[in-house]
Residue, then its C-alpha position, 0 to 999 in steps of 0.5 A: x537549620x539555617x543560621x544568620x538572618x531569618x525571614x520573619x514570616x517563616x517557621x524558625x522566627x515564628x517558633x522562637x517568637x512564640x517562645x518569647x510570648x509564652x515567657x511574657x504571659x507566664x511572667x506578666x499575664x493575669x486574668x485581665x492581662x494576656x498577650x498575643x504575638x502581633x508581628x515578628x519584625x526581624x530575627x537572626x540565629x547562630x550556633x553557640x558552641x557547647x550550649x545550643x542555638x540562639x535566636x535574637x528577635x525584634x517583635x511586637x505583642x498585643x495585649x488583648x484587653x487594652x488592644x495596646x501594642x508593645x515592641x520587644x527585643x528578645x534572646x532565646x537560647x534552645x539548649x543542646x543536649x540528650x535531655x530536652x530542657x526549657x528554652x532560656x529567654x531574655x526579653x525587654x518590652x516597651x511600656x509594660x508598666x503602663x498596663x496596670x490591672x491591679x484593680x480588676x485582678x483584686x476585684x476578681x480575687x475578692x469575688x472568688x475568695x468570698x463566694x459561698x460556692x466554688x467556681x466550676x466551668x467547662x469548655x472555654x470556649x464551647x463548640x461554637x467558640x463562645x465564652x460567657x463574658x464572666x468566664x473570660x478572666x478564668x480562661x485568661x488565667x488558664x492561658x497564663x498557667x498553660x504558658x508555663x507549660x508551653x515554655x517548658x515543653x517548647x523546642x525548635x520544632x514546636x509551635x504551641x498555643x492553648x486551644x481550650x480550657x476543658x474544665x476548671x474547678x476552684x479548690x478549697x484552701x486555707x491560704x491567701x492564694x486561690x487554688x484551681x484545678x485546670x484541664x487544658x488542651x494545647x495545640x502544636x501547630x507543627x504536628x497538629x497534636x492536641x496535648x492534654x494537661x492537668x494543672x493545679x495552680x494558685x493565684x493571687x494579685x500579689x503573688x501571680x500564678x504558681x504551678x503547684x502540680x502538672x501532669x501530661x495526660x495520655x495522647x488523645x487520637x480523637x481529640x479535635x481542635x476547638x473553634x477559636x473564640x473572640 
């Protein structure tokens, strides 16, 4: 692995930047606030004795719903050791405080909390890349939840994105937080593997997303990459 200044368009910088994106979505994302990586402006890397490998990056991320762009500076440390552990991320982004989705989040929360039937959906997006507009916040919630897993599983040789919510079911709960069971497909661009995970999560506008249970399902050799959605 190279050290020093990185080509922003090459895999090492892009992989580290994707880890930063997973961190941002898991910490700041919501059904109405999801970020994508827009550009890596610069990056460098160095070996840290007895610790691992550290990347320093300047990137831009785009919030999908508002189309707003935010510059971020970040450090990513990929720990070294026999057992893989999650990357350590520090990031600072401009003007995140302006992205206030509380009103929309609260409206969705109240709708789901007071509904007489439990939400259930499959294939977000479907085989043609389409999603019912009412289901887009539910898919976004799946991206936020999947970001915890993608951050947890990432290393210097992976490049993860969420390909599809296979299915999602709202679960009964006697707490203020809503509960969901998600089956998601994650795509590793490096290996081209489709990884299947079952996640049980909770969510409320006040508490955000929490992963209650997670299970990596057996590898599916027949699974194919679903088409991209809008």
